NUGU-775164 format. One record per residue (C-alpha): residue in three letters; x, y, z. Coordinates in pm, whole numbers, padded with zeros to 5 digits, always signed. Each point is the difference from the previous one (the first is absolute). Layout:
BEGIN
ALAXYZ ...
***
This chain:
BEGIN
MET-12269+02380-04634 TRP+00122-00335-00131 ILE-00226+00044-00303 LEU+00183+00321-00090 GLN+00335-00175+00038 ARG-00109-00283-00229 LEU-00138+00246-00255 PHE+00326+00194+00005 VAL+00202-00319-00060 VAL-00229-00111-00282 ALA+00015+00348-00157 ALA+00382+00005+00023 ILE+00029-00341-00162 ALA-00249+00098-00273 ILE+00193+00320-00078 VAL+00330-00188-00021 LEU-00151-00265-00226 LEU-00170+00258-00221 PHE+00319+00202-00034 GLY+00190-00321-00080 MET-00250-00102-00266 LEU+00012+00343-00164 ASN+00381-00015-00012 ALA+00043-00370-00082 GLY+00242+00055-00290 GLU+00221+00253+00177 THR+00349-00087+00121 VAL+00208+00186+00254 ARG+00355+00003+00129 VAL+00024-00094+00369 GLN+00307+00114+00190 TYR-00048-00110+00360 TRP+00345+00089+00130 PHE+00270+00251-00085 GLY+00206-00087-00304 SER-00074-00193-00317 ALA+00067-00346+00148 TYR-00351-00011+00148 THR-00199+00116-00301 PHE-00264-00198-00188 TYR-00075+00124-00351 ASN-00328-00055-00184 SER-00193-00125+00302 PRO-00378-00020-00058 LEU-00172+00284+00184 PRO-00286-00212+00143 LEU+00252-00245+00145 VAL+00198+00284+00160 MET-00320+00153+00140 VAL-00126-00325+00150 THR+00344-00081+00141 PHE+00035+00331+00178 PHE-00362-00006+00113 LEU+00060-00340+00161 LEU+00324+00126+00156 GLY-00196+00287+00153 VAL-00258-00243+00137 LEU+00281-00213+00145 PHE+00163+00298+00175 TYR-00335+00112+00136 TYR-00065-00353+00131 LEU+00340-00017+00173 PHE-00045+00340+00166 SER-00353-00087+00107 ILE+00125-00321+00164 ALA+00254+00203+00199 ARG-00274+00242+00104 GLU-00226-00292+00096 TRP+00270-00147+00224 ARG+00054+00337+00167 LEU-00374+00043+00060 ARG-00033-00354+00138 ALA+00287+00065+00243 GLU-00173+00319+00115 LEU-00328-00190+00039 ARG+00171-00266+00215 GLN+00150+00272+00218 LEU-00337+00172+00041 ARG-00175-00328+00080 ARG+00263-00076+00264 LEU-00052+00346+00149 THR-00378-00048-00007 GLY+00038-00335+00174 ASP+00205+00164+00274 LYS-00266+00267+00046 ASP-00277-00263+00004 ARG+00183-00198+00271 GLU+00045+00315+00205 LEU-00371+00085-00031 ARG-00099-00355+00092 ASP+00222+00014+00307 LEU-00153+00333+00104 ARG-00352-00135-00048 ASN+00081-00305+00211 LEU+00148+00210+00279 SER-00198-00061+00316 LEU-00166+00302+00161 ASP+00131-00122+00335 ASP+00352+00061-00131 VAL-00079+00359-00096 ASP+00068+00270+00260 VAL-00254+00280-00028 GLY+00039+00240+00289 ASP-00166+00326+00093 ASP+00245+00196-00210 TYR-00075-00192-00320 ASP+00160+00175-00297 GLY-00109-00241-00275 GLU+00313-00214+00006 VAL-00021-00373+00082 ARG+00253-00128+00252 GLU+00034-00354+00129 ARG+00022-00070+00377 
***
C-alpha cells in the first residue's frame, strides 16, 4: 500500500513539474482575496503552481497531524480499557476454587462465599 502512495506522490509531482515546464513563459494574474488590493499581476505560472501545491501539502500535513492526535488519544483510551479488562481476567484466574460457591442448584454463575 505504501508503494502506491509513493507512486501517487511521485506522479503528482511529475505532472506539476511537466505542466510547469510546458508553460514556463506564461504569466497569470493572482487575486487571492476580494478586491484589487490583493492582486498580483504578471506572476509566473510555474511559481504560482508550485506555491499553491506546497500550500496544499501544508494544509494536508496540518489536518493529518490533528487526525493523528485524535487517533492516538483513542488508542490510549482503548489501551486503558484493555488493561482494565486484563486485570479483571487476571483476578478471576487467580480466584481460589475454595472461595467459589458451587451448590446443587448451579446455574453457571460464580458467587463468592
